[in-house]
C-alpha positions in Angstrom: 10.5 -3.2 -3.5 12.0 0.2 -4.1 8.6 1.9 -4.3 7.5 0.4 -1.0 10.8 1.4 0.6 10.4 5.0 -0.6 6.8 5.1 0.6 7.8 3.8 4.0 10.5 6.4 4.3 8.1 9.2 3.3 5.4 8.2 5.8 7.8 7.0 8.5 5.5 8.1 11.2 2.8 5.7 10.1 4.8 2.7 8.8 7.4 2.4 11.4 5.4 3.3 14.5 8.3 5.3 16.1 8.5 5.9 19.8 5.9 8.4 20.9 5.6 11.1 23.6 2.6 13.1 24.4 2.9 16.8 25.4 2.0 17.8 28.9 -1.2 19.8 28.7 -1.9 22.6 31.2 -5.3 23.5 32.5 -5.9 25.7 29.6 -5.4 23.0 26.9 -8.2 21.0 25.6 -7.1 17.5 26.6 -9.9 15.7 24.8 -9.1 17.6 21.6 -5.4 16.6 21.9 -6.4 13.0 22.4 -8.8 12.7 19.5 -7.5 15.2 16.9 -3.7 14.9 17.2 -1.4 12.0 17.1 1.3 11.4 19.7 4.4 13.4 18.8 7.2 11.2 17.4 10.7 11.7 18.8 13.1 12.7 16.2 13.6 15.3 13.5 12.0 15.8 10.1 13.7 14.1 7.2 13.6 17.3 5.2 14.1 20.1 7.7 15.3 18.6 11.0 12.3 20.1 12.7 10.5 18.0 15.2 7.8 15.9 13.7 4.4 17.1 14.7 5.4 20.7 14.0 5.3 20.1 10.2 1.5 20.0 9.9 0.9 23.7 10.0 -0.3 24.2 13.5 -2.2 20.8 13.7 -0.2 19.4 16.6 -0.7 19.8 20.3 2.8 21.4 20.6 1.7 24.3 18.4 -1.4 24.7 20.5 0.5 24.7 23.7 3.1 27.1 22.3 0.3 29.5 21.3 -1.2 29.3 24.8 2.0 30.1 26.5 3.1 26.6 27.3 2.2 24.5 30.4 3.6 23.9 33.7 3.5 27.6 34.8 2.2 28.5 38.2 0.2 31.5 37.2 -3.2 29.8 37.8 -4.2 30.9 34.3 -4.5 27.4 32.8 -1.2 27.6 30.9 -1.2 31.3 30.4 1.8 33.1 31.8 1.9 36.4 33.6 3.5 39.2 31.6 3.8 42.6 33.4 4.0 44.2 30.0 0.5 43.1 29.1 -2.5 45.0 30.5 -4.0 43.0 33.3 -0.9 41.0 33.7 -2.2 38.1 31.6 -0.4 36.8 28.5 -1.9 35.1 25.5 -4.2 36.4 22.8 -7.1 38.9 23.4 -10.5 37.3 24.0 -11.8 38.0 20.5 -8.7 36.5 18.9 -9.0 33.5 21.2 -12.6 33.0 20.2 -11.7 33.2 16.5 -8.9 30.7 17.1 -11.3 28.3 18.9 -13.7 28.7 16.0 -10.9 27.8 13.6 -10.1 24.7 15.6 -13.8 23.6 15.6 -13.9 24.2 11.8 -10.8 22.1 11.3 -12.2 19.3 13.4 -15.5 19.4 11.4 -13.5 19.2 8.2 -11.6 16.2 9.5 -14.9 14.4 10.4 -16.2 15.3 6.9 -13.2 13.8 5.2 -13.4 10.6 7.3 -17.0 10.2 6.2 -16.0 10.1 2.5 -18.7 12.6 1.6 -19.1 11.7 -2.1 -19.7 8.0 -1.2 -22.0 9.0 1.6 -24.0 11.2 -0.7 -24.4 8.5 -3.2 -25.4 5.9 -0.6 -28.0 8.3 0.9 -29.4 9.0 -2.6 -29.9 5.4 -3.5 -31.6 4.8 -0.1 -34.0 7.7 -0.9 -34.8 6.3 -4.3 -35.7 3.0 -2.7 -37.9 5.0 -0.2 -39.6 6.9 -3.0 -40.4 3.8 -5.1 -41.8 2.0 -2.1 -43.8 4.9 -0.8 -45.3 5.4 -4.3 -46.9 1.9 -3.9 -48.6 2.7 -0.6 -52.4 3.3 -0.5 -53.2 7.0 0.0 -55.1 6.4 3.2 -52.4 4.4 4.9 -50.2 7.3 6.0 -50.2 10.9 7.0 -47.9 13.6 5.9 -46.4 13.9 9.4 -45.6 10.2 9.6 -44.2 10.2 6.1 -42.0 13.2 6.9 -40.7 11.6 10.1 -39.8 8.3 8.4 -38.3 10.0 5.4 -36.1 12.3 7.4 -35.1 9.4 9.7 -34.2 7.4 6.7 -32.0 10.2 5.2 -30.2 11.0 8.5 -29.8 7.4 9.6 -28.5 6.2 6.3 -26.0 9.2 6.0 -24.7 8.7 9.5 -24.3 4.9 9.1 -22.5 5.4 5.8 -20.2 8.1 7.3 -19.4 5.9 10.3 -18.6 2.8 8.1 -16.3 5.0 5.9 -14.5 6.4 8.9 -13.9 2.9 10.3 -12.7 1.8 6.9 -10.1 4.6 6.9 -9.1 3.6 10.5 -8.4 0.0 9.4 -6.6 1.1 6.2 -4.5 4.0 7.6 -1.1 2.3 7.0 -2.0 1.3 3.4 -3.5 4.7 2.7 -0.2 6.3 3.7 1.6 4.3 1.0 -0.7 5.4 -1.9 -0.5 8.9 -3.3 -4.2 8.9 -4.0 -5.1 8.4 -0.4 -2.0 9.8 1.4 -3.7 13.2 2.0 -6.5 11.7 4.1 -6.6 12.8 7.8 -5.0 9.7 9.3 -1.9 9.4 6.9 -1.4 13.2 7.4 -1.7 12.8 11.2 -4.4 15.3 11.4 -6.4 12.9 13.6 -5.2 10.1 15.9 -6.2 6.5 15.2 -8.3 6.5 18.4 -10.0 9.6 17.3 -10.9 8.2 13.9 -12.2 5.0 15.4 -14.3 6.9 18.0 -15.8 9.1 15.2 -16.6 6.0 13.1 -18.1 4.0 15.9 -20.2 6.9 17.2 -21.5 7.8 13.7 -22.4 4.2 13.0 -24.1 3.8 16.3 -26.0 7.0 15.8 -27.1 6.0 12.3 -28.5 2.7 13.4 -30.2 4.3 16.4 -31.9 6.9 14.2 -33.1 4.2 11.8 -34.4 2.0 14.6 -36.3 4.8 16.3 -37.8 6.5 13.3 -38.0 3.7 10.7 -38.2 0.4 12.6 -36.1 -2.7 13.0 -36.0 -3.6 9.3 -34.0 -0.6 8.1 -31.8 -0.7 11.2 -30.9 -4.4 10.5 -30.0 -3.7 6.9 -27.8 -0.8 8.1 -26.1 -3.1 10.6 -25.5 -5.7 7.9 -24.1 -3.0 5.6 -21.6 -1.7 8.2 -20.4 -5.1 9.3 -19.9 -6.5 5.7 -18.1 -3.3 4.7 -15.8 -3.0 7.7 -15.3 -6.6 8.8 -15.4 -8.5 5.5 -14.6 -6.2 2.6 -11.9 -4.1 4.1 -9.7 -6.9 5.4 -10.2 -8.8 2.2 -8.8 -6.1 -0.1 -5.2 -7.0 0.5 -6.0 -10.8 0.2 -8.0 -11.5 -2.9 -9.5 -9.8 -6.1 -12.8 -11.3 -5.0 -13.0 -8.5 -2.5 -14.6 -6.5 -5.4 -17.7 -8.8 -5.3 -17.8 -8.8 -1.5 -17.6 -5.0 -1.4 -20.5 -4.8 -3.9 -22.8 -6.2 -1.3 -22.7 -3.3 1.2 -22.8 -0.9 -1.7 -26.0 -2.4 -3.0 -27.9 -2.7 0.4 -28.8 1.0 0.9 -31.8 1.0 -1.5 -33.2 -1.8 0.8 -32.9 0.6 3.8 -35.1 3.1 2.1 -37.5 0.5 0.7 -38.0 -1.3 4.0 -38.3 2.1 5.8 -41.3 3.1 3.6 -42.8 -0.3 4.2 -43.3 0.6 7.9 -46.0 3.0 6.7 -48.1 0.3 5.1 -51.3 -1.0 6.7 -50.8 -3.8 9.1 -47.0 -3.2 9.2 -45.2 -4.5 12.3 -44.6 -2.2 15.2 -41.5 0.0 14.6 -40.2 -0.3 18.1 -37.5 -2.9 18.8 -38.3 -6.3 20.1 -37.6 -9.9 19.1 -41.0 -10.3 17.5 -40.7 -7.1 15.5 -37.1 -8.0 14.5 -38.3 -11.4 13.2 -41.2 -9.7 11.4 -38.7 -7.3 9.8 -36.6 -10.1 8.5 -39.6 -11.9 7.1 -40.8 -8.7 5.4 -37.6 -8.6 3.3 -38.5 -12.0 1.9 -42.0 -11.3 0.7 -43.2 -10.6 -2.8 -43.8 -7.0 -2.0 -40.1 -6.5 -1.3 -39.1 -7.7 -4.8 -38.9 -4.1 -6.0 -36.3 -3.4 -3.3 -34.3 -6.5 -4.2 -34.4 -5.4 -7.9 -32.7 -2.2 -6.9 -30.2 -4.2 -4.9 -29.4 -6.3 -8.0 -29.0 -3.1 -10.1 -26.6 -1.6 -7.6 -24.6 -4.8 -7.2 -24.0 -5.3 -10.9 -23.2 -1.7 -11.6 -20.4 -1.6 -9.0 -18.3 -4.3 -10.7 -17.3 -2.4 -13.9 -17.3 0.8 -11.9 -14.7 -0.5 -9.4 -12.6 -2.4 -11.9 -12.3 0.8 -14.0 -11.2 2.7 -10.9 -8.7 -0.1 -10.0 -7.3 0.0 -13.6 -6.7 3.8 -13.3 -4.9 3.5 -10.0 -3.4 0.0 -10.2 0.1 1.4 -9.4 -1.3 2.9 -6.3 -3.0 -0.3 -5.3 0.2 -2.2 -5.9 2.0 0.2 -3.5 -0.7 -0.2 -0.9 -0.7 -4.0 -1.2 -4.3 -4.3 -2.4 -5.0 -7.4 -4.5 -7.3 -5.9 -7.1 -7.6 -7.7 -10.5 -5.7 -5.0 -12.6 -2.6 -5.5 -10.3 -2.4 -9.1 -11.5 -3.6 -8.5 -15.0 -1.0 -6.1 -16.3 -2.1 -6.4 -19.9 -5.6 -5.6 -19.1 -7.1 -8.3 -21.3 -8.9 -10.3 -18.5 -10.0 -7.1 -16.7 -11.5 -5.7 -19.9 -13.4 -8.9 -20.7 -14.8 -9.0 -17.2 -15.8 -5.4 -17.5 -17.7 -6.1 -20.7 -19.5 -9.1 -19.3 -20.7 -7.2 -16.2 -21.7 -4.2 -18.4 -23.8 -6.5 -20.6 -25.3 -8.1 -17.4 -26.1 -4.5 -16.2 -28.6 -4.0 -19.0 -31.2 -6.6 -17.8 -30.4 -5.6 -14.2 -31.4 -2.0 -15.0 -34.7 -3.4 -16.3 -35.6 -5.4 -13.2 -37.2 -2.5 -11.3 -39.6 -2.0 -14.2 -40.4 -5.8 -14.2 -41.1 -5.9 -10.5 -42.7 -2.5 -10.1 -44.7 -2.1 -13.4 -47.3 0.1 -11.6 -44.5 2.7 -11.0 -42.0 2.3 -13.8 -42.9 1.8 -17.5 -41.7 2.5 -21.0 -40.1 6.0 -20.3 -37.7 4.4 -17.8 -37.1 1.4 -19.9 -36.1 3.5 -23.0 -33.8 5.7 -20.9 -32.2 2.7 -19.2 -31.7 0.9 -22.6 -30.1 3.9 -24.3 -27.8 4.7 -21.3 -26.9 1.1 -20.9 -26.0 0.7 -24.6 -23.7 3.8 -24.4 -22.0 2.4 -21.3 -21.4 -1.0 -23.0 -19.9 0.8 -26.0 -17.4 2.5 -23.6 -16.5 -0.9 -22.1 -15.9 -2.4 -25.6 -13.6 0.5 -26.4 -11.7 -0.2 -23.2 -11.2 -3.8 -24.4 -9.9 -2.6 -27.7 -7.4 0.1 -26.7 -6.7 -0.9 -23.0 -5.5 2.5 -21.9 -5.9 4.5 -18.7 -7.8 7.1 -20.6 -10.3 4.5 -21.8 -10.6 3.1 -18.2 -11.2 6.7 -17.0 -14.0 7.1 -19.6 -15.6 3.9 -18.3 -15.3 5.1 -14.7 -16.9 8.5 -15.4 -19.4 6.8 -17.7 -20.6 4.7 -14.8 -20.9 7.7 -12.6 -23.2 9.3 -15.2 -25.1 6.1 -15.9 -26.3 5.3 -12.4 -27.6 8.8 -11.4 -29.4 9.0 -14.8 -31.2 5.7 -14.0 -32.1 6.9 -10.5 -33.3 10.2 -11.8 -35.4 8.5 -14.5 -37.0 6.4 -11.8 -37.9 9.3 -9.6 -39.2 11.5 -12.4 -41.5 8.8 -13.8 -42.9 7.9 -10.4 -43.6 11.6 -9.6 -45.1 12.1 -13.0 -47.4 9.2 -12.5 -48.4 10.4 -9.1 -49.1 13.9 -10.3 -51.4 12.6 -13.1 -53.1 9.5 -11.5 -52.5 9.9 -7.8 -52.5 6.7 -5.7 -55.1 4.5 -7.4 -56.1 1.2 -5.9 -54.0 -0.6 -8.5 -50.9 0.7 -6.7 -52.0 0.1 -3.2 -51.2 -3.6 -3.1 -47.7 -3.2 -4.2 -46.4 -1.8 -1.0 -48.6 -3.6 1.5 
């Protein structure tokens, strides 16, 4: 295809895997930084300017760093800094304060790269849904079953562990999709396609963040939340990501890890209930954690899972419609790529939007002591408005209508989550934790 050929030419360093050489680093160069946050330097000139590739990224490459440090291979004993009799003290290179500022800039750049690899907006939403699950489960605990100290530790552990796990999974996703991302304008500015980080560096960041997230959850919240986090990472990285260029059913597979975070929060709060299994790892506690996810007291958490699962389908299909040309370039087999007229896609969007209405009511059904008519009314009105947007998409079948559905879904979900939290907090501020609520979380 012409489009694919042009994209391959544009991102030749990714698609063709040219011969690589690594710069020789003197003692003053940060070798670990070079390995993780730069790519090998391709041999050959720039298509546009004839400049060596690796010098086009605005100071990102190891060559630029070495050049600024005076090169390597000198015998001055200054770690790559050359002697210059014209400089006081005989040492070349920038003054100490300038060097400190430059090092701070490098650290800031690396931090930005890690932040981009984590997909911060997705990580923020994942963490938010986990905390809503935590709040709803904690509201069902008897008042005398926990202390503020234990509640704070588990809550902070849930936030940090979920955020780290999500960030790690997203980084590993970008590591796996780096070549396809380079072919799509929407994702071509990510760190890996732009060669601001090496594949090994992205993998190392993703693996370390994932491991840290699971570890934090295990230590602070117990085996249950850690197991849910592991399942989320594995399904997202090993099932959903490889399935995207294979089948449109990847949308349904990807909805599973997107719907699991509320269960992380719900199961984390459950460790505070009376008679809960020991939070420390062990086969007995792991089995008890798995069993706890299948009890009637966990139905509230599973209702949140159902809501999140159903919500993602029209949300992702609307996004895929908006960027179907991008997905075609990248080789992703999303439904709008096959359904060029949009008829089938719009019908499926409507069906899942209609299914979303009862899904939004499930939390009130399984947690009636925490959610009542205020939430039900808000969910019904918001769901009706969202369905109307989906019917309009089916009628006009334009990118603007798909965009409206996409942003409508972004408004719909936070509104539901906010309504849940506000009603729970309002009930607690008025009635506290009566006995009628104590059985729900135990």
